[in-house]
C-alpha positions as CSV (number, residue, x, y, z in Angstrom):
1,M,18.7,51.0,17.8
2,S,18.6,51.0,14.0
3,G,21.9,52.2,12.5
4,D,20.1,54.2,9.8
5,R,17.5,55.9,12.0
6,P,18.2,59.3,13.6
7,L,18.5,59.2,17.4
8,V,16.1,62.1,17.8
9,Q,13.4,63.2,15.4
10,V,11.5,66.5,15.6
11,D,8.5,66.4,13.2
12,H,6.5,69.5,12.5
13,V,6.6,70.7,16.1
14,V,4.5,73.7,17.1
15,K,4.7,75.4,20.5
16,E,2.3,78.2,21.4
17,Y,1.7,79.9,24.7
18,G,-1.5,81.7,25.8
19,S,-1.0,85.3,27.0
20,S,-4.0,85.5,29.2
21,G,-1.9,86.0,32.3
22,W,0.0,89.0,31.0
23,S,-2.6,91.8,30.9
24,L,-6.2,92.4,30.0
25,R,-5.1,94.1,26.8
26,N,-3.3,90.9,25.6
27,R,-5.7,88.4,27.0
28,G,-6.6,85.7,24.4
29,E,-3.6,86.3,22.2
30,V,-1.1,83.6,21.4
31,V,2.7,83.6,21.5
32,H,4.1,81.6,18.5
33,A,7.3,80.3,20.1
34,V,8.1,77.5,17.7
35,S,6.2,77.1,14.4
36,D,6.4,73.9,12.3
37,V,10.0,73.0,12.9
38,S,11.4,69.6,11.8
39,L,14.9,68.3,12.3
40,S,16.9,65.2,13.1
41,L,19.8,64.5,15.4
42,R,22.2,61.6,14.4
43,R,24.2,59.6,16.9
44,G,27.5,61.0,17.8
45,K,27.0,64.3,16.0
46,T,26.8,67.9,17.3
47,V,23.9,70.1,16.0
48,G,23.9,73.8,16.8
49,L,20.9,76.1,16.9
50,V,21.5,79.8,16.5
51,G,19.3,82.9,16.3
52,E,18.5,86.2,18.1
53,S,16.9,86.2,21.5
54,G,13.2,85.3,21.3
55,C,13.6,83.1,18.2
56,G,12.5,80.0,20.0
57,K,15.8,78.0,20.2
58,S,15.6,77.5,24.0
59,T,12.0,76.5,23.8
60,L,12.9,73.9,21.1
61,G,15.6,72.5,23.4
62,R,13.1,72.1,26.2
63,L,10.8,70.3,23.9
64,V,13.5,67.9,22.9
65,V,14.2,66.9,26.5
66,G,10.5,66.8,27.5
67,L,10.4,69.8,29.8
68,E,7.7,71.2,27.5
69,N,5.0,69.4,25.6
70,P,4.4,70.5,22.0
71,T,1.1,72.1,21.0
72,S,1.3,69.8,17.9
73,G,3.8,67.7,16.2
74,T,6.0,65.0,17.7
75,V,9.4,64.6,19.3
76,S,10.7,61.0,19.0
77,F,13.7,59.3,20.7
78,D,14.9,56.1,19.1
79,G,11.7,55.9,17.1
80,V,9.3,56.3,20.0
81,D,7.2,59.4,20.7
82,V,8.4,60.7,24.0
83,R,4.9,61.7,25.0
84,K,2.9,58.7,23.8
85,G,5.2,55.8,24.6
86,S,4.8,53.4,27.5
87,R,5.7,54.4,31.0
88,E,9.0,52.6,30.7
89,Q,9.8,54.2,27.3
90,R,9.1,57.6,28.7
91,R,11.2,56.9,31.8
92,R,14.1,55.8,29.5
93,A,13.8,58.9,27.4
94,R,14.1,61.0,30.5
95,R,17.4,59.2,31.3
96,E,18.8,59.4,27.8
97,L,17.9,63.1,27.2
98,Q,19.7,65.5,29.6
99,L,20.0,69.3,29.7
100,M,22.8,71.7,30.6
101,F,21.3,75.0,31.6
102,Q,22.4,78.4,30.5
103,D,23.1,79.9,34.0
104,P,25.6,77.6,35.7
105,Y,24.8,79.1,39.1
106,A,21.0,79.4,39.0
107,S,20.7,75.8,37.9
108,L,22.5,74.5,41.1
109,D,20.7,74.4,44.4
110,P,22.7,76.7,46.7
111,R,21.7,74.7,49.8
112,M,23.0,71.4,48.5
113,K,26.7,70.3,48.4
114,V,28.1,69.5,45.0
115,G,28.3,65.7,45.8
116,S,24.5,65.6,46.4
117,I,23.8,67.8,43.3
118,V,25.8,65.4,41.0
119,A,24.3,62.3,42.6
120,E,20.7,63.6,42.6
121,P,19.8,62.1,39.2
122,L,21.0,58.7,40.5
123,V,18.6,59.0,43.4
124,V,15.6,60.0,41.3
125,Q,16.2,57.2,38.7
126,H,17.3,54.6,41.3
127,Q,20.4,53.8,39.3
128,V,22.9,52.9,42.0
129,S,22.8,51.9,45.7
130,R,23.3,54.5,48.4
131,G,26.8,53.3,49.1
132,D,27.9,53.7,45.4
133,R,26.5,57.2,44.9
134,R,29.5,58.9,46.5
135,E,32.0,56.9,44.4
136,R,30.0,57.6,41.2
137,A,29.8,61.4,42.0
138,A,33.5,61.6,42.6
139,S,34.2,59.8,39.4
140,L,32.0,62.2,37.4
141,L,33.6,65.2,38.9
142,G,37.0,63.7,38.0
143,E,35.8,63.4,34.4
144,V,35.1,67.1,34.2
145,G,38.3,68.1,35.8
146,L,37.3,68.7,39.4
147,P,38.8,67.1,42.4
148,A,36.9,64.7,44.7
149,S,37.2,67.3,47.5
150,S,34.7,69.4,45.5
151,M,31.9,67.1,46.7
152,A,31.9,68.7,50.2
153,R,31.6,72.3,48.9
154,Y,28.7,74.5,48.0
155,P,28.1,76.0,44.5
156,Y,29.0,79.6,45.7
157,E,32.5,78.4,46.4
158,F,33.2,77.8,42.7
159,S,33.9,80.0,39.7
160,G,31.6,80.2,36.7
161,G,33.6,77.7,34.7
162,Q,33.8,75.3,37.5
163,R,30.0,75.5,38.0
164,Q,29.4,74.7,34.4
165,R,31.7,71.7,34.9
166,I,29.4,70.6,37.7
167,G,26.4,71.0,35.5
168,L,28.0,68.9,32.9
169,A,28.9,66.2,35.5
170,R,25.3,66.2,36.6
171,A,24.1,65.8,33.0
172,L,26.4,62.8,32.6
173,A,25.3,61.1,35.7
174,L,22.8,58.8,34.0
175,N,25.0,58.0,31.0
176,P,22.7,59.7,28.6
177,Q,22.9,59.5,24.8
178,V,21.8,63.1,24.1
179,I,22.7,66.3,25.9
180,V,21.0,69.5,25.1
181,A,23.3,72.4,26.1
182,D,21.5,75.8,26.3
183,E,24.1,78.5,25.9
184,P,26.7,76.4,27.8
185,V,29.5,79.0,27.6
186,S,27.7,82.4,27.1
187,A,28.2,83.4,30.8
188,L,31.9,82.5,30.8
189,D,35.1,84.3,30.0
190,V,36.7,83.7,26.6
191,S,39.6,81.7,27.9
192,V,37.3,79.5,30.0
193,R,34.9,79.0,27.0
194,S,37.5,77.1,25.1
195,Q,38.3,74.9,28.1
196,I,34.6,73.9,28.4
197,L,34.1,73.3,24.7
198,N,37.2,71.1,24.5
199,L,36.0,69.2,27.5
200,M,32.6,68.6,25.8
201,L,34.4,67.4,22.7
202,D,36.5,65.0,24.7
203,L,33.5,63.6,26.6
204,Q,31.6,63.2,23.3
205,L,34.3,60.9,22.0
206,K,34.6,59.0,25.2
207,H,30.8,58.4,25.7
208,S,29.5,58.6,22.1
209,L,27.4,61.6,23.0
210,T,25.0,63.5,20.7
211,Y,24.9,67.2,21.4
212,L,22.2,69.8,20.6
213,I,24.0,73.1,21.3
214,I,21.9,76.3,21.6
215,S,23.8,79.5,21.2
216,H,23.7,83.0,19.9
217,D,27.4,82.9,19.2
218,L,28.2,81.7,15.7
219,T,31.9,81.3,16.4
220,T,31.1,78.8,19.2
221,L,29.0,76.7,16.8
222,R,31.5,76.9,14.0
223,Y,34.1,75.4,16.3
224,I,32.0,72.6,17.9
225,A,29.0,71.8,15.6
226,D,28.8,69.4,12.7
227,E,25.6,70.9,11.5
228,V,24.0,74.3,12.3
229,G,20.3,75.3,12.1
230,V,19.3,79.0,12.0
231,L,16.0,80.0,13.6
232,Y,14.1,83.2,13.1
233,L,10.9,84.0,15.0
234,G,10.1,80.3,15.5
235,K,10.9,79.2,12.0
236,L,13.9,77.2,10.8
237,V,15.2,79.3,7.9
238,E,18.5,77.5,7.1
239,W,20.3,74.3,8.0
240,G,23.5,72.8,6.8
241,P,27.0,71.4,7.6
242,S,28.9,73.9,9.6
243,D,31.6,74.6,6.9
244,S,29.0,74.9,4.1
245,L,26.8,77.2,6.1
246,F,29.6,79.7,6.8
247,R,31.3,79.4,3.4
248,E,28.3,79.2,1.1
249,T,25.6,81.0,3.0
250,V,22.1,80.9,1.4
251,H,19.7,82.9,3.6
252,P,20.0,86.7,4.0
253,Y,19.4,86.4,7.7
254,T,22.2,83.9,8.2
255,K,24.5,86.2,6.2
256,A,23.5,89.1,8.5
257,L,24.3,87.0,11.6
258,I,27.7,86.1,10.2
259,D,28.5,89.7,9.3
260,T,28.1,90.6,13.0
261,I,31.0,88.3,14.0
262,P,33.9,90.5,15.2
263,V,37.0,90.3,13.0
264,A,40.6,91.2,13.6
265,K,40.7,93.6,10.6
266,P,37.3,95.2,10.4
267,A,38.1,97.7,7.6
268,P,38.8,95.2,4.8
269,E,35.9,93.0,6.0
270,R,33.5,95.8,5.9
271,V,33.9,96.2,2.2
272,R,32.7,92.6,1.6
273,R,29.6,92.9,3.7
274,G,26.6,93.8,1.7
275,I,23.6,92.5,3.7
276,A,22.2,95.1,6.0
277,V,19.4,94.2,8.4
278,Q,17.5,97.0,9.9
279,G,15.1,97.2,12.8
280,E,14.2,94.6,15.5
281,M,12.6,91.2,15.3
282,P,8.7,91.4,15.2
283,S,6.6,90.2,18.1
284,A,5.9,86.5,18.4
285,L,2.3,87.6,19.2
286,A,1.8,88.6,15.6
287,P,4.4,87.2,13.2
288,P,4.5,88.7,9.7
289,S,2.6,86.9,6.9
290,G,4.6,84.9,4.3
291,C,8.3,85.0,5.1
292,R,8.7,86.1,8.7
293,F,12.0,87.8,7.9
294,R,10.6,89.9,5.1
295,T,10.1,93.0,7.3
296,R,13.9,93.3,7.8
297,C,15.2,91.7,4.6
298,P,16.9,93.9,2.0
299,R,16.0,91.4,-0.8
300,A,12.2,91.1,0.0
301,E,9.6,91.6,-2.7
302,K,5.9,91.3,-2.8
303,V,5.8,87.5,-3.1
304,C,7.6,87.3,0.3
305,S,4.5,88.8,2.0
306,E,2.1,86.4,0.2
307,V,3.8,83.0,0.2
308,E,5.7,81.3,2.9
309,P,8.9,79.9,1.5
310,E,9.6,76.2,1.9
311,L,12.9,74.6,2.7
312,R,14.8,73.7,-0.5
313,A,18.0,71.8,-1.1
314,F,21.2,73.6,-2.0
315,G,23.6,70.6,-2.2
316,G,25.4,68.5,0.4
317,G,22.7,68.5,3.0
318,H,22.4,72.3,2.9
319,V,18.8,73.6,2.9
320,A,17.1,77.0,3.3
321,A,13.7,78.7,3.1
322,C,14.0,81.8,0.9
323,H,12.3,83.1,-2.2
324,F,15.5,85.0,-3.2
325,P,18.4,83.1,-1.8
326,L,22.1,84.2,-2.1
327,R,22.8,81.2,-4.4
328,E,20.8,78.9,-6.7
329,P,19.1,75.8,-5.2
330,V,19.6,72.3,-6.6
331,A,17.6,71.9,-9.9
332,L,14.1,70.5,-9.5
333,A,14.7,69.8,-5.8
334,A,11.6,68.9,-3.8
335,P,10.8,70.6,-0.5
336,V,12.8,69.2,2.5
337,L,10.8,68.0,5.5
338,R,13.4,67.1,8.1
339,P,16.8,68.7,8.0
340,G,19.6,66.6,9.4
341,D,18.3,63.3,8.1
342,D,20.5,61.3,5.9
343,S,17.9,61.3,3.1
344,V,18.3,65.1,2.9
345,A,22.0,64.8,2.1
346,E,21.3,62.1,-0.5
347,Q,18.6,64.3,-2.1
348,A,20.9,67.3,-2.1
349,S,23.9,65.6,-3.7
350,D,22.8,66.4,-7.3
351,P,25.8,67.2,-9.4
352,K,24.0,70.1,-11.0
353,S,24.0,72.1,-7.7
354,D,25.8,75.4,-7.7
355,K,29.1,74.8,-5.8
356,A,30.6,78.2,-6.5
357,G,28.3,80.1,-4.3
358,N,27.1,82.5,-7.0
359,T,24.4,85.0,-6.1
360,T,21.2,85.5,-7.9
361,S,20.2,88.8,-9.3
């Protein structure tokens, strides 16, 4: 593939669900799960998506791997629309884009032995002969830290961390280029989380993997992600390199999420926290006009209800959509269409950008 082209491109993707099956009262209404989201995944990088439950991050992950079709917009792999390519191109995309599910137990068939679970993608894609499947499955289990004897056991015989290792081995079976991990460690103990994350990092270096990590835990993304995108009610509100997003936060919603991270000494930290978000996220059936975060934002003014903010550059590939950001944007920066693309970083490298993280009035 071209060295300067993103591996995965998501362009103005919209995903809406009809609610006709819910009740007579809601019949005909539309759930706005993902609303005009654009982003890029570059080879060998890890991108994190964070947001509250119901913000659309899991739906976006399913759109990337092709389990869902977008209502509008495109998802491209290696420059080819995964919906409109040839049969062979679509089949290749299914091999190269794999998914790790959130629940490590529910995603494993309890009636199948682990060896058959790991080898199943090889059967579906006709990758290896029958005689080589067992050897390949044993090799994959060894890569994720499980003995070959695990092949003869059932999923219920493993712990949560071991089941997630099995899920990772299954995702690796077809030698994919991209793995979308939906809350890969949320169901695990803290000590086991670090083991799984370190394993994922080791496998990324070994196989040149590209990760899209979906999580509600910012500390997980700060540890593993190169870039982080923040979703709110189906909209991408901030995107940037991990260090920049935590150190020079731009959007009030991102600041509110960071303020919820537990700290060792809460009393001194509480003094520094000035962004208070009240209430719950509105229904995706009827998103607020203008800025969708305005109903909970302490900085909101009238313009926020009338004009939807566009993504603007804040330097170093950091972009956000806010009328009243926590620091000034790059002077005369044009709206950004696809966060994560190399062109965004180039556009945002203006020396006039505010590097000190000063807040606006």
